[in-house]
N, C-alpha and C positions, 0 to 999 in steps of 0.2 A: 504494500500500500504506500502511495506517495503522500507522506505526512504533510509536506509543504502545500501541495495542491489541495488536500483535504481542508487544511486551515484556511487557505485562500478562498475556497468556496463558502465556508462557514462565515468568513468575514464579509463576503460580497452579498450573500443571499440570506444568511441567518441572523444578521445583526438587527437588534431591536432599537438601536440608537437612531433617532430620526435625523440627527445631524449627519451621521455617516451615510445613511441611505440617500439623503439629499445630495451629498457630494458625489456619490456614485451615479445617481440619476442625472445630475448636471453634466458630469464627465461623459456619460453615454450620449446625452443630447448634443453636447458640443462636437463629439466625434461624428455623430450621425449627420448633423447639419453640414459639417465640412466635407464629408464623403459625398453627400447628396449634391452639394454645389460643384464638386469636382466632376462627378459623373454627368450632370446636366450640362456643365460648361463644355466638357470634352465632346459629348454627343452633339451639342448645338454648334460649336465651332467647326467640327468636322462636317456636319451637315451643311452648314453655311458655305464652307469652301467648296464642297462637292457640288452643291446646287448651282452656285454661281459659275463654277468652272464648266459644268455640263451645259449650262445655257450658252456660254460663249462658244464652246466646241460644237454644240448643236447648230449654231448659226454660221460658224466660220470653218469648221473642221479643225483638225489638230496640226496639220502640216500643209503649207502652201508651196506649190511649185510654179515658178514664173520665169520669165526671161531674166537673164543675169544682169542686163542693163536696165537702167531706170530712165524713163522718158522725161524730157524737160517739161512737158506739159502734163496735165492730169490724165491724158489718154494712155492706157496701158500698151505695152509693146506686145503684139500678138505672137502666139506660137502655134505651130501646126499640131493638131490633136493626133496623138500616136496611140493606136489601140494596143500595140505591143508593149509600150511602156506602162499603160494602164493595167494591163493584165499581169505584168511582172510585179507591179506594186501590190495589186490585189491578192496575189498568191503568197505574199509574205505571211507565214503562219507564226513564226517567232524568229528571234535573232539571238545567236550566242555571241557574247562579247566579253572583253576584259574590263572589269570595273575596279577602281581604286579601293584598296582595303583601308577602312577608317577605324580609328579607336577614339571614342569620345568626340566624334565629329571631325577629327583631324586625319589628314592623309598620312599613311605610314611609309609611303614610297613603294609599296608592293601592290600587286594586283591579284585578283581572284577571278575564276571563271564564273560567269553569270549569264542569264538569259532573260529575255523580255517575258512579261506575263502573258502576252498574246501577240497578235499580228495586226493586220489591216482589215478593217471592217468594210470600207467602201472608198472608191476614188471617183470624184465627181468633177466635171468640167464647169468652169464659170467664166463670166466676163461682166464687168461693171462699167457704168457710165453715169455721169451727172445729168440731171434733168430738172425741170420745173413742172410740177403738177398744177394745172389750171382748171378751175371750175368756174361757174358763173359768178361766184362771189369771192373766191380766195385764190391765192398763189402759195405754193410751198416748194422749196428746194429739197430735192431728195437724191439718193444714190440708187439707181436701178441695178440690182444684182441679177444678172441673167443666169439661169440654171437650166439643166437639161433633164432628160429622162433618167439619168444615172444619179440624180440627187437623192440623198438619204433623208427620207421624210420622218424617220422615227422620232426624232426630237421635236421637229416643227409641228407635228400633229398634236403634241402635248401643249403647244403654245396657241393653238388655233382656238379662237373665241367664237367666230361666226363663219358660216359658209364652208368651203371645201378648198382643196389644193388645186393647183393649176392642172388643167387637162391638156397635156401636150398632144399636138397633131402632127401628122406626117406632112412633109412639104412646107407649106406656109406656117410660120410660127403662130402660136396661140395668142389671141388678142386679150389675154387675161392677166390680171395683176392681183397680187396679195399685198395689202397694206397693213400697217400697225394700227392698233386701237387708238394710239395717240394721234396719228395722222388722220384717221377716220373722224375723230371727234373735232379736230381743228378745222378740217375741211368740210364737215357736215356730210360725210359720205357713208354709205352702207352697202351691204352686199347687193349686187345687181345694178348698181349705179355705174354710169359711164363717166370717164374723165379723159382729158387731153394732157399728154406730157410733151413739153417743148424741149428741144435740144439745139445747141449751137454747133454747127459743123462747117468749118472753113468759112467763117463769117456769115453763114446762112442759117436760117431757122428751119428746123425739121420738126414736124409734128407726128405724133403717134397716138392713136385712140386705143383705150383699154377699157375693159369691163372688170369691176371689182368682184372677185369670186371668193375671196377669203379675207378675214380680219384676224390678226394674231397679236399676241402680247407676250414678249419674253420677260418683261420686267427690267430689262437693261435699257434705261431711258435714252442714253446717248445713241444706241443703235436703233431703237424703235422710232426715234424722231427722224432718222435719216434713211433707213433702208426699206426698200420695197422689192418684192420678188416678181420677176417676169420671165418669159421664155427667152433663153439665150439667143434664139434666132432674131428676136427683135433688136437686141443690142448689136448683133452682127450687121443687121440691115442699116442701122444708124451709122456705124463705123465704116460701112462699105467693105466688110470682111467677107471672105469666102466662108462656106458652111463648115469647113474643117479648121477654121481659125478661132482660137480662144485666148483668154487672158492668162489662164493657168489651170492647175488642178488643185482641188482640196482633198486631202487625205484624211479620212476618219479612222482613227486607231481604235482597237477594242478596249484598250486601257490607256488613259491619258498619261499615266506615268511612263509609258514607253515612247512617247513622241520624240524625245531628244535622240534616243538611240536609232529609232526608225528613220527620222529625218537625216541623220548622218549616214545611215546605210543607203538611203535613196540617193543622196548626193554623191557618195563615193563610188557606188557600185551599179547604179541603174540609169540615171538620167545622163544625157550628153553634157558636154562642157558649157554649152550656151544656156543651160538652165540652172536655176538656183532653188535650193530647198531650204525653207525656213519654218520653224515652229511658230505657232500663234503667239507664244510667249515672246519671241523675238520681234514680232510685228507690233504687238500691243503690250509692251513691258510694264506700263504703269499700273494697269489693273491687276496684273499678276504679282507685282511687288506688293501691292496692297493686300492681296490674298495671303502672301507669305507672311505678312505682319501678323495675321491671325494666329499663326503657329506660335509666335512669340507671346501673344496675349494668352494663349492656352497654357504655355509653360509658366507664365507669371502667376496666373490664377491657381494652377496646381501647386506651385511652390508656396504661395501664400497660405493656401489651405492646409498644406502639410505642416507648415510652421505653426499654424493655429492649433492643429491636432497635437503637436509635440508640446507646446506651451500648456495647453489644456490638460494633458495627461500628466506632465511633470508637476503642475500645480496641484492637481487632485491627489496624486500619489504622495507628495510631501505632506499634505493635510492628513491623509489617511495614516501615514507613518507617525506623525506627531500625535495623532489621536490614540495610537496604540503603543505609546512608549512604555506603559506599565506592562503590557503583554510582552513586549520585546525584552524588558528587564527580567520577567519571569522565565522566559525561554532561555535567556543567557545563563540565568542562575541554575537552570536544569541541565546545562551543558551543551546547548545548541550553539553551533558555530555561526559566525557572522554571515557567511555565504548562504547557509541554510535558511536563516531568517530573511535575508534579502530575497531569496527565491520565493518566499511566501508573497511578498509584495509585488514581485515581478509577475507571478502567476495572477495575482489580483488585478494588476494593470492589464495583463493579457486578456483576462475575462471581460473587463470593462471595454477594452478595445474591440474584441470580437462582437460583443453586443452592439457597440456603436457602428461597426462595419455592417452588421446585419440590418439594422434599422436604416442606416445611410443608403445601402443598396436598395432596400425596399422603397424608400422615399424617392431616391434619385431615378431608379428605373421606372417606378410607377408614374412619376410626373412626366418623364420622357415619353412613356407610352401614351399618356393622356394628351400631351402636346402633339404627338405624331398623328393621332387619330381624330383629334378634335380641333387642333390649331388654335387654341384659346389665346396664345400669345401672338399678337398681331404686330407687324412692322410697317414702317413707312416705305412703300415700294420704291419711291423716287430716290430715297437715300440709301436703302439697303439692297435693292434689286429683287427683293422677295416680299411677298405680302404677309407672310407669317414665319415665325422662327422655325427653321428646319431641324429635324432630328435624324442623325445617322448612327444607328446602333453599331458598336464595335466591340466585339468580345475581347480582342487583344487589349484595347484601351481600358476596358473594365477590369481585366486581370492585372494590368500594370498598376492601375490606381489602387486596387486592394492590396496586392502583394507589396508594392512599393511603400505604401503607407504603413502596413503592418510591420515590415522589416525596419524602416527608419524609426518609427515610434518605439518599438521594443528595444532597439539599440540605445536610443536616447533615455529610456527608462532606467537603464543600469546606473546612470550617474546619480540621480536623486536617492537611490537606495544606499549609496555610500554613507549617507548620514547615520545609518544604523550602526556602523562601526564606531561612531563617536559616542553612542549611548552606552553608559556604564550602569550595570545592573545595581550596584550598591547605592548609587546616587538616586536612582529611580525608586527603589523599594524601601529605602530607610525611612521615608516619610509616612509609610503605611503602618 
């Protein structure tokens, strides 16, 4: 029988002292609140990063392939669409590569064999052009993104608010357009209405008529204000390009974590020297730097909550030790060693910590589930790109939070029990 554990259980659950029970309950509550905050913060920040990232990738793809030269004007330099290149990129299932070996986030100068999580999901052709939408009452400057039958609609269907997607036609391009909810509200447009888009080509005005077939909202206001979707053939007509001429390819990867490796592989091994492969992070670094800052926020929150747990447990354990000085004196007089007595309070601290972890996980996971399925925490979509706080459950994150907190707090609890070695039995008991 483990005598120290037996005494610790009796002290934790069998004590009739209201003060001791209050301290134990307060310690459990403090741990539970800290763990719940860590779990909710981790799930929410991870969900936020993933949701915003997927919105961007759903709209632009993960990797862009364009001509290596940059035009002096806003007009893209066209490239000839090559089905062989598209098929070779689409056939990427995974890539084996050498990645730097890191310890505590720092390169060790050595490398390890690694492979991507997946490959390429889709390769889609695109071309874009600036234009002005004109209705009877309003004017609005937009960017027309021309897409084709190879466009990956999986993400865009989730953004669709009204209507349907573009119905591509053989031969002549579809005279259909998809606009954002913001543009529709500003121009007083709805599904089924017609509009005129004006272009300037070689100092001449070119007009194209379109019918609104779909209204979408990604929540990314800076894109929703500017981008409309049309058949790529209409963009080719305005530029005067041949049917096989495009601005570039958008590559959609199965896992966004792989896009850097896949982009490098495409550039080095697949595309010719006149083409350039860039990740969406390289083209729009600002928003991704902002998203990376969320990782720092997560670590700051987790660090602060762990510190709160440690301070809370150290304070509670010191109070419990000082409350039991007479018992410590009796045990010492009966021949118990300092370490054996310290183990009693370490066990008691561990019991309190486990109860705090249990209730913290119950509250944290419970509130996360409630948010995921009800969305009761709302956000300003213009500021945060999302209408409600997203939740992304992660078992590894949950295990790291629990195991990391348990290990760090237990290690820190060894220090306050050192005070037991300073308690002398003769001084404690002689007053009784």
